[in-house]
C-alpha positions as CSV (number, residue, x, y, z in Angstrom):
1,X,-4.3,23.9,17.2
2,X,-7.5,21.9,17.3
3,X,-8.7,22.9,13.7
4,X,-5.2,22.0,12.5
5,X,-5.4,18.6,14.2
6,X,-8.8,17.9,12.6
7,X,-7.5,18.8,9.2
8,X,-4.4,16.6,9.7
9,X,-6.6,13.6,10.5
10,X,-8.9,14.3,7.5
11,X,-6.4,15.2,4.8
12,X,-6.5,13.1,1.6
13,X,-3.3,11.2,0.9
14,X,-2.4,10.9,4.6
15,X,-4.3,10.4,7.8
16,X,-3.5,9.1,11.2
17,X,-2.7,5.6,9.8
18,X,-1.1,6.5,6.5
19,X,-1.7,5.0,3.1
20,X,-1.8,1.2,2.8
21,X,1.1,-0.7,1.1
22,X,-1.0,-3.4,-0.5
23,X,1.8,-5.3,-2.4
24,X,5.1,-6.9,-1.6
25,X,7.4,-7.0,-4.7
26,X,7.1,-6.3,-8.5
27,X,5.4,-9.6,-9.3
28,X,2.8,-8.9,-6.5
29,X,2.1,-5.4,-7.8
30,X,1.7,-6.5,-11.4
31,X,-0.9,-9.1,-10.2
32,X,-3.0,-6.4,-8.4
33,X,-1.2,-6.8,-5.1
34,X,-1.8,-10.5,-4.6
35,X,0.8,-11.8,-2.2
36,X,-0.6,-14.8,-0.2
37,X,-0.1,-17.4,-2.9
38,X,3.1,-16.4,-4.7
39,X,6.8,-16.7,-3.8
40,X,8.4,-14.1,-1.6
41,X,4.9,-12.9,-0.6
42,X,3.3,-12.0,2.7
43,X,2.4,-15.7,3.4
44,X,5.2,-17.5,5.3
45,X,3.9,-20.8,3.9
46,X,4.9,-19.6,0.4
47,X,8.5,-20.4,1.4
48,X,7.7,-23.9,0.3
49,X,8.0,-22.8,-3.4
50,X,11.7,-22.0,-2.9
51,X,14.1,-25.0,-3.2
52,X,17.5,-23.2,-3.1
53,X,19.0,-20.3,-1.2
54,X,17.7,-17.1,-2.7
55,X,17.5,-13.4,-2.0
56,X,15.7,-10.5,-3.5
57,X,15.5,-6.7,-3.3
58,X,12.8,-4.3,-4.8
59,X,13.6,-0.6,-5.4
60,X,10.5,1.5,-5.8
61,X,9.4,4.9,-7.2
62,X,6.0,6.4,-6.2
63,X,4.6,9.6,-7.7
64,X,1.4,11.1,-6.3
65,X,-0.7,13.9,-7.6
66,X,-3.6,15.7,-5.9
67,X,-5.8,18.4,-7.3
68,X,-8.3,20.4,-5.3
69,X,-11.1,22.4,-6.8
70,X,-13.5,24.8,-5.1
71,X,-17.1,24.6,-6.0
72,X,-18.3,28.0,-7.4
73,X,-21.8,29.2,-6.9
74,X,-23.8,32.0,-8.6
75,X,-26.0,34.6,-6.8
76,X,-28.9,32.1,-6.6
77,X,-26.8,29.4,-4.9
78,X,-26.4,27.2,-7.9
79,X,-23.1,25.3,-8.4
80,X,-21.8,26.6,-11.7
81,X,-18.4,24.9,-11.9
82,X,-15.1,24.1,-10.2
83,X,-12.2,26.5,-9.7
84,X,-8.8,24.8,-9.3
85,X,-7.1,26.0,-6.1
86,X,-4.3,23.5,-5.5
87,X,-2.2,21.0,-7.5
88,X,0.4,19.1,-5.5
89,X,2.8,16.5,-6.8
90,X,5.3,14.5,-4.9
91,X,7.7,11.7,-5.8
92,X,9.5,9.3,-3.5
93,X,12.2,6.6,-4.0
94,X,12.6,3.7,-1.6
95,X,12.8,0.0,-1.0
96,X,9.5,-1.9,-1.4
97,X,10.7,-5.3,-0.1
98,X,13.8,-7.3,0.7
99,X,13.8,-11.1,1.5
100,X,16.2,-14.0,2.0
101,X,15.1,-17.7,2.0
102,X,17.3,-20.7,3.1
103,X,15.9,-24.3,2.6
104,X,17.0,-26.9,5.2
105,X,15.6,-30.3,4.3
106,X,11.8,-30.1,4.8
107,X,12.1,-26.7,6.5
108,X,12.4,-23.2,5.0
109,X,13.8,-20.3,7.0
110,X,13.4,-16.8,5.8
111,X,13.7,-13.1,6.5
112,X,11.7,-10.3,5.0
113,X,11.6,-6.5,5.2
114,X,8.3,-5.1,4.1
115,X,6.7,-1.5,4.3
116,X,3.2,-1.6,5.7
117,X,2.0,2.0,5.7
118,X,3.2,5.0,3.8
119,X,3.1,8.5,5.3
120,X,4.9,10.4,2.4
121,X,2.6,13.3,1.4
122,X,3.0,16.9,0.2
123,X,0.4,19.6,-0.2
124,X,0.7,23.3,-0.9
125,X,-2.0,25.9,-1.4
126,X,-1.9,29.7,-2.0
127,X,-4.8,31.9,-0.8
128,X,-5.4,35.1,-2.8
129,X,-7.9,38.0,-2.7
130,X,-10.2,39.2,-5.5
131,X,-7.3,41.2,-6.9
132,X,-5.1,38.1,-7.0
133,X,-2.9,39.4,-4.2
134,X,-1.2,36.7,-2.1
135,X,-2.7,36.5,1.4
136,X,-1.4,33.2,2.8
137,X,0.6,30.1,1.8
138,X,-0.1,26.8,3.5
139,X,2.2,23.8,3.2
140,X,1.9,20.3,4.6
141,X,4.9,17.9,4.4
142,X,4.8,14.4,5.8
143,X,7.6,11.8,5.5
144,X,8.1,8.3,6.8
145,X,6.6,4.9,6.9
146,X,5.7,1.9,9.1
147,X,7.5,-1.3,8.2
148,X,8.0,-4.8,9.4
149,X,11.2,-6.9,9.9
150,X,10.0,-10.5,9.9
151,X,11.8,-13.8,10.5
152,X,9.8,-16.6,9.0
153,X,9.7,-20.4,9.2
154,X,7.9,-22.9,7.0
155,X,7.4,-26.7,6.9
156,X,6.1,-28.7,4.0
157,X,4.8,-32.2,3.7
158,X,3.7,-33.5,0.3
159,X,1.1,-31.0,-1.0
160,X,0.6,-29.2,2.3
161,X,2.7,-26.3,3.7
162,X,2.4,-24.3,6.9
163,X,4.4,-21.2,8.0
164,X,4.7,-18.7,10.8
165,X,6.1,-15.2,10.8
166,X,6.9,-12.8,13.7
167,X,6.6,-9.2,12.6
168,X,8.8,-6.7,14.4
169,X,7.0,-3.4,13.5
170,X,9.0,-0.2,13.4
171,X,8.3,3.2,11.9
172,X,8.7,7.0,11.9
173,X,6.5,9.9,10.8
174,X,7.7,13.5,10.5
175,X,5.2,16.2,10.0
176,X,5.8,19.9,9.1
177,X,2.9,22.3,8.7
178,X,3.8,25.8,7.6
179,X,1.5,28.8,7.3
180,X,3.0,32.0,5.9
181,X,0.8,35.2,6.0
182,X,1.6,38.6,4.5
183,X,0.5,40.5,7.5
184,X,1.1,38.2,10.5
185,X,4.1,36.1,11.8
186,X,4.7,32.7,10.2
187,X,3.1,29.6,11.9
188,X,5.1,26.4,12.0
189,X,3.9,23.1,13.6
190,X,6.4,20.3,13.7
191,X,5.8,16.8,14.9
192,X,8.0,13.7,15.1
193,X,6.6,10.2,15.9
194,X,8.4,6.9,16.3
195,X,6.4,3.6,16.2
196,X,7.1,0.2,17.8
197,X,5.0,-2.9,17.9
198,X,4.7,-6.7,17.2
199,X,2.4,-8.9,15.2
200,X,2.1,-12.6,14.3
201,X,1.1,-14.2,11.0
202,X,0.2,-17.9,10.3
203,X,-0.2,-19.2,6.8
204,X,-1.3,-22.3,5.0
205,X,-0.9,-23.3,1.4
206,X,-2.4,-26.4,-0.2
207,X,-0.9,-27.4,-3.6
208,X,-2.5,-30.7,-4.7
209,X,-1.1,-30.4,-8.2
210,X,0.6,-27.8,-10.4
211,X,-2.7,-26.5,-11.8
212,X,-4.2,-25.2,-8.6
213,X,-3.2,-23.8,-5.2
214,X,-5.2,-22.5,-2.2
215,X,-3.8,-20.3,0.5
216,X,-4.9,-18.8,3.8
217,X,-3.1,-16.2,5.9
218,X,-4.1,-15.0,9.4
219,X,-2.5,-11.8,10.8
220,X,-3.1,-11.1,14.5
221,X,-4.6,-8.0,16.0
222,X,-1.8,-5.6,17.2
223,X,-1.1,-2.2,18.6
224,X,1.8,0.0,17.4
225,X,2.9,2.2,20.3
226,X,3.8,5.8,19.5
227,X,6.8,7.3,21.3
228,X,5.9,10.8,20.1
229,X,2.9,13.0,21.0
230,X,0.1,11.2,18.9
231,X,-2.0,8.3,20.1
232,X,-1.1,4.7,19.5
233,X,-2.3,3.0,16.3
234,X,-4.6,-0.1,16.6
235,X,-4.8,-2.6,13.8
236,X,-7.4,-5.4,13.7
237,X,-6.9,-9.0,12.8
238,X,-7.1,-9.9,9.1
239,X,-8.0,-13.1,7.2
240,X,-6.7,-13.5,3.6
241,X,-7.8,-16.2,1.1
242,X,-5.9,-16.6,-2.1
243,X,-5.8,-19.1,-5.0
244,X,-4.4,-19.6,-8.4
245,X,-5.6,-21.8,-11.2
246,X,-3.9,-22.9,-14.4
247,X,-6.0,-24.8,-16.9
248,X,-4.8,-28.2,-18.0
249,X,-3.8,-29.0,-21.6
250,X,-0.5,-27.0,-21.2
251,X,-2.2,-23.6,-21.3
252,X,0.6,-21.2,-20.1
253,X,-1.8,-18.9,-18.2
254,X,-2.4,-18.6,-14.5
255,X,-5.5,-16.9,-13.0
256,X,-5.1,-15.5,-9.5
257,X,-7.6,-14.2,-6.9
258,X,-7.3,-12.9,-3.4
259,X,-9.8,-11.7,-0.8
260,X,-8.9,-10.0,2.5
261,X,-11.2,-9.1,5.4
262,X,-10.1,-7.1,8.3
263,X,-12.3,-7.6,11.4
264,X,-13.2,-4.3,13.1
265,X,-16.5,-2.6,14.1
266,X,-16.9,-1.6,10.4
267,X,-15.0,-4.4,8.5
268,X,-12.7,-3.6,5.6
269,X,-12.7,-5.8,2.5
270,X,-10.1,-6.0,-0.2
271,X,-10.5,-7.6,-3.6
272,X,-7.6,-8.5,-6.0
273,X,-7.4,-10.4,-9.3
274,X,-4.5,-11.1,-11.6
275,X,-3.4,-12.9,-14.7
276,X,0.0,-14.2,-15.5
277,X,0.8,-15.4,-19.0
278,X,4.1,-17.2,-19.9
279,X,5.2,-16.2,-23.3
280,X,8.2,-18.5,-23.4
281,X,9.9,-20.5,-20.7
282,X,11.9,-17.3,-19.7
283,X,9.4,-14.4,-20.3
284,X,6.0,-13.6,-18.8
285,X,3.5,-10.8,-18.8
286,X,1.0,-10.0,-16.0
287,X,-2.1,-7.9,-15.4
288,X,-3.9,-7.0,-12.2
289,X,-6.8,-5.2,-10.6
290,X,-7.4,-4.3,-7.0
291,X,-10.0,-2.3,-5.1
292,X,-10.1,-1.4,-1.4
293,X,-11.6,1.3,0.9
294,X,-9.7,3.8,3.0
295,X,-8.8,2.5,6.4
296,X,-10.7,5.2,8.3
297,X,-13.1,6.6,5.8
298,X,-14.9,3.6,4.3
299,X,-16.7,5.8,1.7
300,X,-13.4,6.5,0.0
301,X,-12.3,3.7,-2.3
302,X,-9.0,3.2,-4.2
303,X,-9.0,1.4,-7.6
304,X,-5.7,0.0,-8.9
305,X,-4.9,-1.1,-12.4
306,X,-1.5,-2.7,-12.9
307,X,0.7,-4.3,-15.5
308,X,4.1,-5.9,-15.5
309,X,6.5,-8.6,-16.8
310,X,9.3,-10.8,-15.9
311,X,12.4,-12.5,-17.1
312,X,14.0,-15.5,-15.4
313,X,17.0,-17.8,-15.8
314,X,18.1,-20.6,-13.4
315,X,19.8,-18.1,-11.1
316,X,18.4,-14.6,-11.9
317,X,14.8,-13.3,-11.9
318,X,14.0,-9.8,-13.0
319,X,10.5,-8.4,-12.6
320,X,9.0,-5.0,-13.4
321,X,5.6,-3.6,-12.6
322,X,3.6,-0.4,-13.0
323,X,0.3,0.6,-11.4
324,X,-2.1,3.5,-11.7
325,X,-4.1,4.2,-8.5
326,X,-7.2,6.4,-8.4
327,X,-8.8,7.4,-5.1
328,X,-12.6,8.2,-5.3
329,X,-13.9,10.8,-3.0
330,X,-17.3,11.2,-4.6
331,X,-19.2,9.4,-1.8
332,X,-17.3,11.1,1.0
333,X,-18.9,13.9,3.1
334,X,-16.7,16.8,4.2
335,X,-19.6,19.0,5.2
336,X,-18.6,18.7,8.9
337,X,-15.2,20.3,8.1
338,X,-15.7,23.9,7.2
339,X,-12.5,24.2,5.3
340,X,-13.3,21.2,3.1
341,X,-17.1,21.4,2.7
342,X,-17.0,22.9,-0.8
343,X,-13.8,21.2,-2.0
344,X,-13.7,18.7,-4.8
345,X,-10.6,16.4,-4.6
346,X,-9.0,14.5,-7.4
347,X,-6.2,12.2,-6.2
348,X,-4.1,9.7,-8.2
349,X,-0.7,8.0,-7.9
350,X,1.6,5.8,-9.9
351,X,4.0,3.1,-8.6
352,X,7.0,1.6,-10.5
353,X,8.9,-1.4,-9.1
354,X,11.8,-3.5,-10.1
355,X,12.5,-6.7,-8.3
356,X,15.9,-8.5,-8.6
357,X,16.2,-12.0,-7.3
358,X,19.3,-14.2,-7.1
359,X,19.2,-18.0,-6.5
360,X,22.3,-19.9,-5.6
């Protein structure tokens, strides 16, 4: 059981904390995941951008692919190439975000559903002998996510807005590890975890004019209790700085930037940049870039390239976004894990979102 637990905590694609959901809706994804300084983002102060009752929903499709190759050595111990041993692909359909905002005089009240960590992962590998006879089949299936249900409140005065959100964190993770051998009974390990916790976020947005905006978001340190058999999950406090700048002289292009720092013994930093260009009053195109390290293995970095567009009328907004994510394991050291010491991992994923917003 212990080697299986070590492997479970070290698997690419999923670990004890899952994969980070670094975006909110389609507009956020197309801008590289920036969310602290745009409407319907993670910053409760961004409610100040909404002047009428509005609601939005964002269906999502995520497709992940992982290839594992075994380093092959000659009789002198020289690495002479890579032999592909596994190629696992998994697709998932879900809801990326849902929100409702109601303006009441100088106040804005809102509600948001937002996934935080994604546990969906699939891996399958066949073990064969020198004569290509099947010896063992190993399958890892993980499903579930951790999400927040958050009431929000914002107050704005002139060019200054402040907001607060209370995150009610819930989640579930189901794990099924199956090992089928030709000469021994099958081995099945099943685990079901349910998560429960709370966190608080406070945000500020300064909008001195329509050409520039500055944002700050603080999220408190919190613990997500596990009602299953695994240990609780501890998340550090985070500080996010965001901004956008639109040059004067009626240039219809906005430049976005965001930096997030999570305070922990070895701090985690995230960097995001995005460009939004308005083609006409109704149409826009967007590009984004994001880079961030793995939550537990800081030597593993994920690079995100994204693109998207939007169409809007007085009552309807439609946004689409696509991103390609590449996880780099070249700096990670698996030598302490015998089963992974000579494994080369190539992992990538694609995300497609459509956001539909209706304003009354």
